[in-house]
N, C-alpha and C positions, 0 to 999 in steps of 0.2 A: 438829356438825349444824346447818345453817341452820334447816330448816324440813321437816317431814313427809317425811323419808328423803332430803334433799338433802344430801350430806356434803360440806366444803370441807376442803382439805389443801394449805396455802401453804408452799412451800419458798424462804424468802427467801434469796436469793444475789445478789451483783453480779458473779460471775463470769462470766457472760455479757453479751454486748451485745443479745441477744434475751430474750424473755419467750416461754415454753411453756405453752400451755394444754390440758389434756387433759380432754375432757367424755365421760364414761363411763356408759352405761346398763347397769346390771347386774342379771342375772337368774340364777336358779338353773338349772341345765343341765336341759333337759326335751326328750327325743327328738322329741316332737310339734312343736316349735316351732325347733329349731336350725337346721335349713335357712331358716325365716323371717327368723331373725335374721341369718345369712349375707348373704342378698339385701339385707336393709336397711343392713348395713354398705357396702353398694355404692351403693344407690340415693340414699341421702340427701344425698351430695356431688355428685350430678349435676345436680342443680337445684332449686329451690325457687320459692315464688310470686313472690318479689321479682326473684331471679336464675334466670331460667328455664332457663339452659343451663350446661354446664361453662365454656363460653367467657364467659358472664356473671360467674360466678364467678371465674374467673381474672382477667378484666378488673379485678373489684373488688378482688380482692388485689393487682394489680399497682399500684393506687392508693393500698394500703397499704403501698409501699415493698418489693413483692416477698414479701408475708407468704406462709407456706406452710400449706398445709391437707392434711390426709392422713385418710384413715378405714380402719377394719381390724375384724377379729372378734377377739376375744381368749378364751382359755381360761385361768382361774386357779383351780386346784382344782376345785369344783363349781360354779363361776360361768362364765357365758357373757356376754361384755361387748362391746357395741357402742361402739367408740371413734372419737370425732372429736378429732383433734388440730391445734392451730394454733400456728404460730411466727412472730413477728414481732420487729422491732426497737424497743428499748424507748423510744429517745429521739426515734422518728419516727412511731409510731402510737400512737394514744390507746387505752388499753384498753377505754374506753367503746364504741369503735367495733367491736372485736373481739368484745367480748359481745353488741353487736347483731347482727352477721353469725351468730354463733353461735345466735341467737334465732331469725333467719330460716330458717336451715338445719334446725334440730331442730325447733321450734314451726309452721313454716308450710311444710311441703314442698310439692311441686307436685302438685297433685290435682285428677282430673277425673271428675265422674260419680261422686263418693266412691270412688275408688280412685286409686291411683299412676298417673301418665303411662304410658300402654300401651307405648311406645317404650322409656323408660328402664326400666320393669320387665322387658321381654324381654332387654335388653341386660344389666341387673343380674344376672337369673337366667342368662344364658351365662357372665357372668365367673365365678360362683360354680361352674357346672359346669365350667369350664376349670381352676379351682383344685383342684376335687375329682380330676379325671383326672390334673393334674399330680402330686400328692401319690400317686396310685395307681400312677403310672408310676415314681415315684422308690421304689424297692424298699427302701432303707434307711428312708424313712420310713414306709412302708406296713408294714414288719416291725413297726416301733415301736409304731404305731397297733395293729395286731392284738392284739400282747402286751399292749397296757394295755386293749383291749377285752376280751379273755380273761380278764385278771386282774380286771377290776373290772366284770364284767358285771351285776351285782347292785349297782353303785354310779353316781351320776350322772358320777363321772370317767371313766367307761368310754364315755361319749358323746362322739362327734366333734364337736367345736365347729364345724367348717366346713362341715357339712351333709351329706346324702345325696342320692345320684343319684336314687333311687327316689323322693324327694319332688319331684323337677325335672321327672321323666318322666312321671308320671301325672297331671299337671295338678291336683295337691291343692291347690297354691299358686297364686293367681291376684292380679292388681293389688287387687281388693277386698278379699279377706279379708286380703291382706297390709295394708293401709292400716288395717283394722279391728285387726287385731293391734297395729300399731304404735301406735294411739291408746289401746290398752290397757295396753301396756307403758310409755308415758308417764306413765299414772295409777298404775300399780302398780310398776314396777321401783325400785330403790334407783339413785338419781343420785349418781356420785362427779365431782367437779370438782377437779382437782389442778393447780396452778400452780406454775412454777418461775422465778424470776426478782427482780428488784428491786421488789418490790410487797408491800404490806401486807395483812394479813387483811380489817382492816377495810374497804378499797376494794373488795376482792375480795366480801365478804360483802353489801356495799351494792348491788354489780352483779348479784349473783345475785338478791336479793329484788326487785330493780327489774326484771329481764329473765324470770326464770323462775318466774312464779307462775302456776303450771298449774292450771287451773280442773277440779275434781272429783278432784283427787288425792288417792289414798288408798292410800299404798305398802304392800307386804307385804315384812316384815323377812325378811331371808335368815339363816336361822341358820346359821352355818358351825361345824360339829362335827366335829373329829378322829374318825375311825372306828379303833379298835382292833381286831387281828384275831387270833383264835386260830391257833395254828401249825396246819397241816395237811400232807397229804402234797403235796409239788409237784405243778402241773398241766403236764403236758409237751404241747404240740401239734407236731406235725411236719406241714407240707403242701408239696407240691410245686409249683414254679413253672419256667417257661421261662427261667431264669437261669444265668449261667455261675459266679456266685460266691453261695454260700449266706449268709444273714442270720441270726444268732443273738443272740437277745435273752434275758436273764435279769433277772427283777426281784426283788428279796428285800426282803421287810418288815422295819422295824425297829421300827415301833410308836412312833417319836419324831417328836413334832411339833415345829414350828419354834420353839414357845414353851418346849419342853423344856429342862431345863438340860444334857442331854447332846447337844444339838443341834449344837454349836459342834464337839465330839469327833467326832460322824458326818461333819460337815463337811471337817475334817482328816482323819480315816480315809480318806473317799473319795478326796480329793487324793493320798494316798499311793497308793490301791488302784488308780485309773483316770484321775487328773486330768490327765494329759498324757504327754510323751514322756519322763519321769524315772519315770513310776509303776511299780508292781509288775506291771500287767496288760500294759503295754507292753512293759518289759525282759524278763519271763518268759514270756508267751505268745506275742508277737510276735517278739521279737529271739532269745530265748534257744532257744525250742522250735519256732521257724518255723511256728505253727499258725494264724495268720490275717495278712490284709492289713492290717486296721485294730482297733483295739479301744480303747474309753473308756468311761467309767463317770460318771453324774450322778445328782442326787437331784431327785426330786419332792417338794418342799419341803412341799407341801401334804398329802401322803400319807406322808411319812417313807420313801418308797420309793428304794431305789439301784438304779438300771437300768443295766446293762451291756449294749453293742451293739459287734456285731463281725463281720466279713466274714470268711467261711473258705471254703475247699473243702469239699464236701459230705461227703467220705471223712474229714474231720478231725474230724466233730462230737462224738463221742464223746470222744477225746482233750483238745478244746479246751474242753469243757464241764468234764471232769475237772479240768483246769488252772486253771480261772477258780474253781472252788470250792477248789481247794488254797489259791489266793492269799487268798480270804475267810477260811480258816481260819489263815493267817497273819495276818493282821490279829487276828483275835479272840485268838489265842495270844501276840500281842505279838512277831511274828518279824520285827519291823524295827527300824531303829536310829535314834540321834538325828540322824543326816545325812538319813534320810527324813524325818524330823518337821520338821527345819529347811527343806530344799527347800519341802514342801508348804506350811508356813507362810508362806516368802517369795513362792510362786507366789500363794496367796490373798490375801496383802495387796497384791500388786502389782494382781492383779485387781480387788480393790475400790478401791483408790486410782485405778483407770484408768475407774470408773464416773462420777466426779466431773467428767472431762472431757467427758462428753456429756449434754447435757441430757434427751434422752428417756431414756437409760440411767437417769439420776438419778430421774427421775420413775418408771421401772419399778421400781426397787429399792424406794423407799418406798412406791408402792401395793401391790406385792407383799406386802411386810412387813406394812402396814395389813390387808391381807385375811387373812394368816396369824397375826394377832395377836401380832407380833413388832415391838415398838415399840423398835427400836435404830437409831441413827446409823451412817453406815459409820464415822464414827472409832470408836466403840464397837464395831462389829462388828469392826475391825481389831485393837483391843486385846485382846478377848476370844480372837481366833485365836490371837494372840502368845502369850497365856499358856496355851494348851493342852499338855496334859501326855500321855505314854504312857499313862499310867492312865485319862486321860480318854478317849482314843482306844478302849482295850480294853474299858472301860464301855459306850460308846456300840455297840459292835459285837457285845457278848456274847450278845443275845437276836436277831440278825439270822438270817433263814431265807428259804431259795428258795420262792418261793411259786409263780411261773408262768417256765416256760422254754417259748419259741416260736423255732421253727426253720423258716425259709424256705428249703426244700431246692433247690438247683439239681440240674439235670440232667445235668451235664457228665461224670458217671461212667457214664451209659448209653450215651454217644456212641461 
């Protein structure tokens, strides 16, 4: 930590010809403000006091040999994060100039009469609305969101980070209270700055102290705490939609945090279960029983949740669900062989080796692990995966239980 909640992480490497800098404003997910933050993730890179339009910002980045700038809203565990990311050519652009541009965009936004520029505010608001509708129209993503909302209705993790339509339609948010909110989060949010490239931590720390001294800053530390859940009867929700293919989502609790000794076993076990085309779910539920169009599983590492999603005919719901549960039991009981383990380990190692070929993926890996209190390099992760045994996998799965089953039922059987 540099000072007062500004955290710097430097990943020093000469693998790339570019340097990538991610500036991340991190807050605890709050239903009252998630839509505010989603709009901020759009508006900040539209213009600032010095570079008033997107065109002006683009002209500036062109002067910097085609430096790339991007903004987004992220959700990691119970955190909502406004990300502004810049990538530039190492031997062409001075890093001081990059931090100076960051300063202009982040600390000197385009403000008129104590509010964000109205035109940009309206444009950003429309973009957020389009993003929400786009996600709602993608029934696979919508089913996933609904399952998480139901499962975690009393947890911050159940809040949608990209915003809510009702916040945009009742004029609750305007350009002035958005700016007031932004001034507050600059003072109170944790700020993470992650840099990947051939640069030293001393240089970065110096630039952060020089350019990001924020007056009146008094940040509120975010307590990241893993929530352990007691086993309960599964919560099953079935909703009918005008779709031709049903969407089945099943979320299992493991109570295994990312820094738990059993986490790697969970990772390998999930790969055997539903990590790819050679997995149990693919081979048994899709290929052998012909019960689904697609099926896979993944882990929400901040929550220790194994999440299975599949597309099925609505009249196959009971059979598909039973078959999925049977495959979970097979992992618990060790009904898999050394070849399954070998294939899963090879797939995961390939996946992690591939991360280092992409600068943004590498940043995301280390930042995610930082927030999950998992201090482990990619090489260390690969070595841990390689040493995973059948007993490790069985141990990690022994207390897994189905928390929530959400089925978005299609209406094809009524036609």
